[in-house]
N, C-alpha and C positions, 0 to 999 in steps of 0.2 A: 467510488467510479474506480477498477481496476485498469491496470494496462490493456490487457484480454478486452475485457467491455469496450474500452473505446479504439483497436485496433478492429473489431468487428463493426464497428460505428463506419470506420475510416475506408474499410474493405466495400461496404457498402454503399456508403453515400454517391461515390462517381459511376458506378456502373447504373446505379438507381435515375438520380438525376438525367445522366447522359442519356437514356433511352427515354425520356420526357422533355417536352419543351417548355421547361422549367416546376420547379414544385416549392410552393408556398414553404417559407422557410416554417412556420407552426405545423405544418401537415407533416414534414420531415422529423421534427422534435419530436410529435407523436407517435409516429410510424419508429423510431427508435427510444421511445421512452425516456426523453430527456427533456431539458429547456431550452428554448431558445437559444439561449447566450452559451449553451456548452457547444448546441450546433455552430454557431460562430467560431468557437477556440477550435475546433474537429476543421473548419473552413479555412482556417488562417494557416493551419499547420496542412494542409493540402497544397495550399496556394505555393509550397516550396517543393512539393514532390512533382519528380520528371525526369528525364533522362540525359545522359552525358550530352553535350558540356553545362546541362543545366542553365543556357541561357533563356531568357523570357520566351522566345518562342520555342523552346523545348520543355514547358513547366505545364502543368495543368491549369488550365484557365479559368477558376472557380471562382464565382463571384455572386454577389445580392443586390436587387436592384427591386425597390419598391416591396420588399420582404418577400423577395420571390428567389430561391438558389436556381443560379444558369451554371452549366459547364459545358465549355467545348476543347475538346482534347486536341493535341497534336495528332497529325496525321497519323505518323509513325505509332502513336499511344492507340488510336482507334482501332488500330487492325488487331485483332487475335493473333496472342502471342505465340510461334510455332514451339510445343515442346516434344520433347524425346519421351519416348513411354520410360524411361527413369524420373524425368521432370515431372511428368503426369502423376507419377505414383506418389512422388514426394510433395506434391502441390496437395493431393486429395486428403493422405491420410495426415501432412500439415495442420489443415485443414479441420479434419476431426476434432482436432485435440482444439482450438477455440472457438468453431462455432456455436455450441450452447452458450459458453462462455461471453460470446459478444450479441447472445440473445435473438440470433438471426436463423436458428436450427433448422427449421422447414425449408427455408429458402436456401440457404446455402445445401443444404441436401442433396436439392432437387438439380444443382449445378452440379453438384460432384456427381451426380449419378450419370450425366449427360459426358463427363469427363472418363468415367470407366467406361461406358459405352462403346467407345471409340479404342478402346485399350486392346489388343491382343488377348487369346483366353488365356494362354497362361499370365499374363501380369494383371487379366481381369482378375484370375483366383487369388493371386498373390496378394492383391488390395483387402480382397474380402476375409483374406485370413488374417492379415496385419490389422486391419481395424476392429475386428474382436477383441482382439487383445489390448487396443489402446484404450485407456481410460484416464481422465483427471482426476487426480486425489484429492482435488477439492470439491471434487463435484458429487465424492461418494455423499449418499444420507445421512450419516451420522459423523461428519467433519463436520468442525466448528462452522466455516464458512457455508456449508449448503444449510445448515441449520438456523442461522442467521439470515440467509436469502428469503428462505421460507416466511421468517417470522419478521421480519421485514414488508416484506408483500400483503402478510396478513394481519399486519399491528399487533402482534402477540407479545406479550412482555417474555422475558428469557432470565433464567439463573443462568451461574458459570460460576468455575470458578478462575481465578486469576492473579498471576503473580506480580504484587506490586514491589516495583523496584524500591519505591521511599521507604517501605517497612519492612523490606526484604521477607516478605511473608506472601502466602497463597492465602488470597480473601476469596468469601462469597461474594457475589454481587446479584440483586433483582433489577433489571434493566428493561427500557422501552429502545429497544432499537431502530435507530433512523436511518442508516446509510452505512455502506461499505465505501471507503475512499481509500486510496493507494497513496504515499506522499515522499517521494527520495527511494521509491521501491519498496518500503513498508507498508502492508495493508492494516487499515485503522478499520475500528467499529466506531461510528457517533451515537452516543445513547445518552438518554437521561437516566441517571441513577435515582431510584426510586427511593432508597435509605438515605440520600444527600438531599432530600429537597428537590427534586429531579434537576441537578445542575445537570447541565452538559459537558460529557465529559467524552475522551477517547480511549481505545482502548484496542492495544496491538496483538492482532492474531495469533502472533507465534508467541504471545505470553498468556497464552487461553487454555486451561485445562479442559475439564469435562462441560459442554454447553447443552442445556435443554429446552426448548419452547414450552413456553406454558399455556393453557386455553384463555387465559384473561386477555382480553383485548384492551388497547388504549386507543386515544384518538390522539394521533400524530399533528404536531403543529403544522400550522397551515402551510407556512415557508419555512425552508430549512438553508442557512446560507453555509453553504460548501464552498462558497468563494474565497472565504476567509480562510481556509485551507490552501488555496494556490499560492505559498509565500515560499521563499527559500527555507525560511525558520517556522516550523512549526509550533515549536514551544517558547514561550517568553517566561522571564522572571515572573513569581509570584510573591503576594504580600507574606510567606510563609518563609523566604527566602533568609539564610542569615550568612555569616561570613565568619570560616575557622579559621585558625590559623597553626600551622602546621610546623614544627621542626625537622628537618633532616640532615643527618650527619654526615660530615663531609665525606664518606665513602658514597654516598648516593645523592650528594648536594647538586650536582650537576646536572645530572640525568632529571632528577625529580624539577628540576627549575625549568626545563625544557619546555614542560607541559604549561608554562604560565608566563603572563607580560612581565615584562622587566618591571613595571610599577606595582606587581604585587609580589614582588622579593626582595625580601631585606638580607642582606649577605653579612656574616659574622667572622669575626677578626680569625676564627678556629679552619674557616673554612667550610663551615655548617650556613645553612638557609632556612629562614622563615618565611613560609609563604603565606599570601591570602586568600583564601578557598571561600568562593560563594555557591551555595548549595541553599537545597531545602531539604534535603534528607540526612540526618545523621547518620542513617544505617548506610547509605552508600560512602560516605565521605569514610567510615568506618571499614568499608571491604576495601576501599581503592588505598586506605594506609596500609592495611595488615601485611600486604604482601612485600613490603621494606622490612620486614620486622623490628628489631630494636633499634634500626638505624633512623626509623621515623617515631615520633611521638606529637599526639595531637595536643597544643596547650588550650587551646579554649573554642566554642564556650563550654560549659559545664556537661549540656547535653548530647554533645558530640561524644567526649570524653565516655561519658555512662556509656553509650549505645556501643564503643568498641570495646569497653569493659562486660558488657553482656556477651557480644559476641565472643571474646576469650573464654569466657567462662563456661559458654555451650560447647565450645570447641575443645577443649579441660575436659569437660563430663561427658563428650561423645566417644573422647579417646579412652576415659577409663573404664567403660562399659566393657565387658568381655564380648 
């Protein structure tokens, strides 16, 4: 669930509920294509929205009783805000950027048409001209996010190229896409890896290459637990984690030690330091150490020294080519 999609829901909920004498929670969730639990999370956020000084009587009073959502607006919030022509133009153009991503395209366009109709002829023409130039790059038909959205909606398997940090290589995957989520401002795909016994995995959209949807359909799980991703940490240690030791020369010891806890640093009499690094990726460790040049040495384990040696050999071979 992207931030743009949530913004679309928040912009929709208040006026939609305010115009009705209560809306059942399930009806609102079905209208927006999300779960009741996600609507409840949106309502918790809307309860903190209002106007300065943000005292209780200046906040949106939105609540749920007997599984029905109600909204009571402060009088100043219920009056249509007076907009200048410049503000109206900005509002229309900004809304066009998020409308489709919020899933409210037709309803939002109807509201925008009413606003444009109130503008003078010069501003109307300016809005129409600029609106034709607006496009959201994520909505381009060939963009990975657009392809994935369609595949998720139709339950079609996808094939994609993906840069794996753990191996420092681009790999090809066959996936069953389940959902798009955003965590800490980064967009991820939740999918089942077909070639890894259908294990659930996360894939960052900014590390994807070519993405193509196949015609092969799959049956998605009855329920997808996306709540487990609403945590401050998205990734945790795995059974593949290991501890490596890296020696840093005196020239870089202080700078290198700043990245680690004191308990993980063992200082030597010559001013150098040996640090303990926990990771699951020898390739990541090698790439992290290489910028220190001859001032750093991986002492162990053997697979980490091997990964570093392979990267160095690849670099030598690359520079040797004419």
